[in-house]
C-alpha positions in Angstrom: 101.7 85.9 44.3 101.4 82.2 43.6 99.3 80.7 41.1 96.8 80.1 44.0 96.1 83.3 46.1 95.6 82.7 49.9 92.2 83.5 51.1 90.6 83.4 54.6 86.6 83.4 55.3 85.3 85.2 58.4 82.2 83.2 59.0 81.3 79.7 57.9 77.5 79.4 57.9 75.3 79.5 55.1 77.0 82.3 53.1 80.7 81.3 53.9 80.3 77.6 53.3 77.7 77.6 50.5 78.3 81.0 48.6 81.9 81.7 49.0 84.1 78.5 49.8 83.1 76.6 46.8 83.3 79.7 44.3 86.8 80.6 45.9 87.9 76.8 45.3 86.4 76.9 41.8 88.2 80.1 40.7 91.4 78.7 42.2 92.1 80.4 45.3 93.9 78.5 48.2 91.2 78.6 51.1 93.8 78.7 53.8 91.6 79.7 56.9 88.1 80.2 58.6 87.0 82.3 61.4 84.2 80.3 63.5 83.7 79.6 67.2 81.0 77.0 66.3 82.0 73.7 67.0 79.9 72.3 64.2 80.9 74.8 61.5 84.8 74.3 62.6 84.6 70.4 61.8 82.6 71.4 58.4 85.3 73.6 57.5 87.9 71.0 58.4 85.9 68.4 56.4 85.7 70.7 53.3 89.4 72.1 53.2 91.6 69.5 55.6 94.5 71.6 55.6 92.6 74.7 56.8 93.4 76.6 60.0 90.1 77.4 62.1 90.6 80.3 64.2 88.6 82.3 66.8 89.3 86.0 65.9 89.9 88.0 62.9 93.2 89.0 64.1 94.2 85.4 64.2 92.6 85.0 60.4 94.7 88.2 59.0 98.0 86.6 60.4 97.4 83.9 57.9 99.4 85.8 55.1 96.6 86.4 53.2 95.8 87.9 49.6 92.2 88.2 50.5 89.7 88.3 52.9 86.0 87.3 52.5 83.7 88.4 55.3 80.7 86.3 55.4 79.9 86.6 59.1 76.7 88.1 60.4 75.7 91.5 59.1 76.3 93.3 62.2 80.0 92.2 62.2 80.7 93.1 58.6 82.2 96.7 59.2 84.3 95.5 62.2 86.0 92.9 60.1 86.4 94.4 57.0 88.1 97.3 58.1 90.1 95.3 60.1 91.1 93.7 56.9 91.9 96.8 55.5 93.7 98.2 58.1 96.2 94.9 57.5 96.8 95.8 53.9 94.3 92.9 52.6 92.1 93.3 49.7 88.6 92.7 51.1 85.3 91.0 49.8 82.1 91.7 52.1 79.0 89.7 51.5 76.1 91.6 50.9 75.1 94.0 52.4 78.3 95.5 52.8 77.0 97.8 55.8 74.0 97.9 57.8 73.3 101.1 56.5 74.8 103.9 54.1 76.9 105.4 57.0 78.3 101.9 57.7 79.1 101.3 53.9 80.8 104.7 53.4 82.9 104.1 56.5 84.4 100.9 54.8 84.8 102.3 51.4 86.3 105.7 53.0 89.0 103.6 54.7 89.6 101.5 51.6 90.0 104.7 49.6 92.3 106.5 52.1 94.6 103.2 52.4 94.4 102.4 48.7 93.3 98.9 49.8 90.5 97.4 47.5 87.0 96.4 48.7 84.2 95.3 47.2 80.8 93.6 47.9 79.4 90.4 46.8 76.5 91.1 44.7 76.7 87.6 43.0 73.3 87.7 41.7 75.0 89.6 38.9 75.8 86.1 37.8 72.6 84.6 38.0 71.2 83.0 34.8 68.4 85.5 34.7 71.1 88.5 35.2 72.8 87.4 32.2 70.0 86.7 30.0 68.7 90.0 30.6 71.7 91.8 29.5 71.6 89.3 26.3 67.9 90.3 25.5 68.3 94.2 26.0 71.6 93.7 23.8 69.4 92.0 21.0 66.7 94.6 21.1 64.0 91.7 21.2 61.4 93.4 23.4 61.7 97.0 21.8 61.6 99.8 24.0 62.0 98.2 27.4 60.0 100.2 30.2 59.0 98.1 33.1 61.1 95.3 35.3 58.9 93.1 38.0 61.8 91.4 39.9 60.8 89.4 42.8 62.3 87.1 45.6 59.1 86.1 47.2 58.4 82.4 49.2 55.9 81.6 51.5 57.2 80.6 55.1 54.5 81.4 57.6 56.4 80.0 60.3 59.6 81.9 61.3 62.8 79.9 61.3 64.1 79.3 64.7 67.3 80.7 65.6 67.8 82.5 62.8 69.4 85.9 63.2 68.2 87.4 59.6 64.5 86.6 60.5 64.6 87.4 64.2 67.3 90.6 64.8 66.2 94.1 64.4 67.1 96.3 61.3 70.0 98.1 63.5 71.4 94.4 64.2 71.4 93.6 60.6 68.3 91.4 60.4 65.5 91.4 57.7 64.6 91.0 54.2 65.5 94.8 53.2 69.0 93.9 54.2 69.0 90.5 53.0 67.3 90.1 49.8 66.6 93.8 48.2 70.5 94.6 47.9 70.2 91.9 45.0 67.0 93.4 43.8 68.2 96.9 43.7 71.7 96.2 42.6 70.7 94.2 39.7 68.0 96.4 38.7 70.9 99.3 38.5 73.4 97.1 36.5 70.6 96.7 34.1 69.2 100.0 33.5 71.3 102.4 35.3 71.1 104.9 38.2 67.6 105.6 39.8 65.6 107.1 42.6 63.4 105.5 44.8 59.9 106.8 44.2 57.8 104.7 46.8 58.4 102.0 49.7 57.0 99.7 51.8 59.0 98.1 54.4 56.9 96.2 57.3 56.7 92.8 59.3 54.1 90.4 58.7 55.2 87.6 61.0 55.9 89.9 64.0 59.6 89.8 63.8 62.1 91.3 61.3 60.7 93.1 58.2 59.7 90.2 55.9 57.5 91.9 53.4 59.2 94.7 51.1 58.2 96.6 47.8 60.3 99.2 46.0 59.7 101.5 43.1 62.6 102.8 41.5 62.6 105.0 38.1 65.6 104.8 36.3 67.0 107.7 34.2 66.8 105.6 31.3 63.0 105.5 31.3 62.5 102.1 33.1 60.4 101.5 36.3 61.5 98.7 38.4 58.9 97.3 40.6 61.0 95.1 43.2 59.3 92.6 45.8 61.2 90.9 48.7 58.8 88.5 50.7 58.9 85.8 52.9 55.2 85.5 53.3 53.4 85.3 49.8 51.6 82.3 49.3 51.6 82.5 45.5 55.0 83.9 44.7 55.2 85.4 41.4 57.6 84.7 38.3 61.3 85.5 39.4 61.3 88.4 36.5 59.1 90.0 34.0 60.6 92.0 32.1 58.5 94.3 29.5 58.9 96.6 26.5 56.8 97.8 23.8 57.3 94.6 21.4 56.3 92.0 24.2 57.9 90.5 27.5 60.1 88.0 28.8 59.1 86.0 31.7 61.7 84.2 33.9 59.9 81.9 36.0 62.6 80.9 38.5 65.8 81.3 39.9 68.5 79.2 38.2 69.9 75.7 40.0 73.1 77.3 41.3 71.9 77.3 45.0 70.7 74.0 44.9 73.8 72.6 43.4 75.9 74.4 45.9 73.7 72.9 48.8 74.3 69.5 47.3 77.9 69.9 47.7 78.7 70.7 43.8 81.5 73.6 42.8 82.0 75.1 39.5 85.7 73.4 38.7 88.0 75.5 37.0 85.7 78.6 37.4 82.7 77.3 35.4 80.0 75.0 35.9 80.6 71.7 34.0 76.9 70.8 33.7 75.3 74.4 33.0 72.9 76.4 35.0 70.2 77.9 33.1 66.7 79.4 34.2 63.7 78.7 32.5 62.1 81.5 30.3 59.4 82.5 27.6 58.5 85.7 25.6 55.1 86.6 25.5 53.9 88.9 22.7 50.3 89.1 23.5 48.7 85.6 22.9 51.9 84.3 21.3 54.2 82.7 23.8 57.6 80.8 23.0 60.2 79.5 24.9 63.2 81.5 25.3 67.1 80.1 25.9 68.8 81.5 29.1 72.4 82.0 29.4 74.2 79.9 31.9 74.4 81.4 35.4 78.1 81.2 37.0 78.6 82.8 40.4 82.1 81.7 40.3 82.8 84.6 37.8 82.6 87.0 40.7 85.7 85.2 42.1 87.4 84.8 38.5 87.0 88.9 38.3 88.4 88.9 41.8 91.6 86.8 41.1 92.2 89.0 38.1 91.6 92.3 40.0 94.3 91.2 42.6 96.9 91.5 39.6 95.3 94.7 38.4 92.1 93.9 36.5 88.6 95.4 37.2 86.8 94.5 40.5 83.5 93.1 39.9 81.7 95.6 42.1 82.5 99.2 41.9 82.4 101.4 45.2 80.1 103.5 43.7 77.9 100.5 43.0 78.0 99.3 46.9 77.0 103.1 47.7 74.2 103.6 45.4 72.8 100.4 46.7 73.2 101.4 50.4 71.7 105.0 49.4 68.2 103.2 48.0 68.2 100.9 51.1 68.5 103.7 53.7 65.9 105.5 51.6 63.5 102.8 51.4 63.3 102.6 55.4 62.9 106.2 55.5 60.4 106.5 53.1 58.1 103.5 54.4 57.7 105.0 57.7 56.6 108.6 56.5 
């Protein structure tokens, strides 16, 4: 394998263009191919990577002698494309959610294990500033005995976005916030506090299309309770995170600026943001409130780890993690309708 592993991206929409391509470039991958039949996206791919080959089928993409396949297409194409990649002998990264349900996710991971070809899923939020900051504060013990996490992705979008499959498609077709945002909230909560049981769930549609207001309560074996909220229709979004222990709470007010940086055409050169990417946070101990310095976020670290894994390192998200998240997402839908 050359210094620059060859990668093909299936799908060149929001995920492929902004969340994968710049990270792959930053981590030192050679983006040689993209799969899209959309004329606007074809020209975007060629603008971003002048040497790229834009193809119309997954077979053509896999024929480009790839070291890695990245599946960043609509959720209903994930399983088919990921399995094609694995059958071709190509290690594969699948954007979250890996599958639309546990069964689909397990089909992919079973094939990976059967063929001995690695697969992982893009839980990039493990490399948000807030995620890395929480790992730091747990280690420090500043909050004492941590017993509660409130973690949210809340916004206020009263009008549905025209032509958005995420907002308009049914759950069976891969739409909705339970599949879009909750995998991030669940994967990070499990990463911080270990295995958990889903205690309660509310999955509903307020705007009359796909599910857009979801609350989950997880009980971790470690003794922490996680309250996870994903809503597109909350007029007063809460802070991104409130983490409480018996000595005080850490409040992280907003997401770090990585998404904005990516949409502005920036990328993490050499696998690291040159200008840093911190969230804002403070510690509150009753009436006492003081600033807390966050760690820098870095989504490129996911692909730094993938690059190392291609030559024998550890994959950034294990099959066990992918299945644990898929299990909770399925249970959330079941419990909500009882």
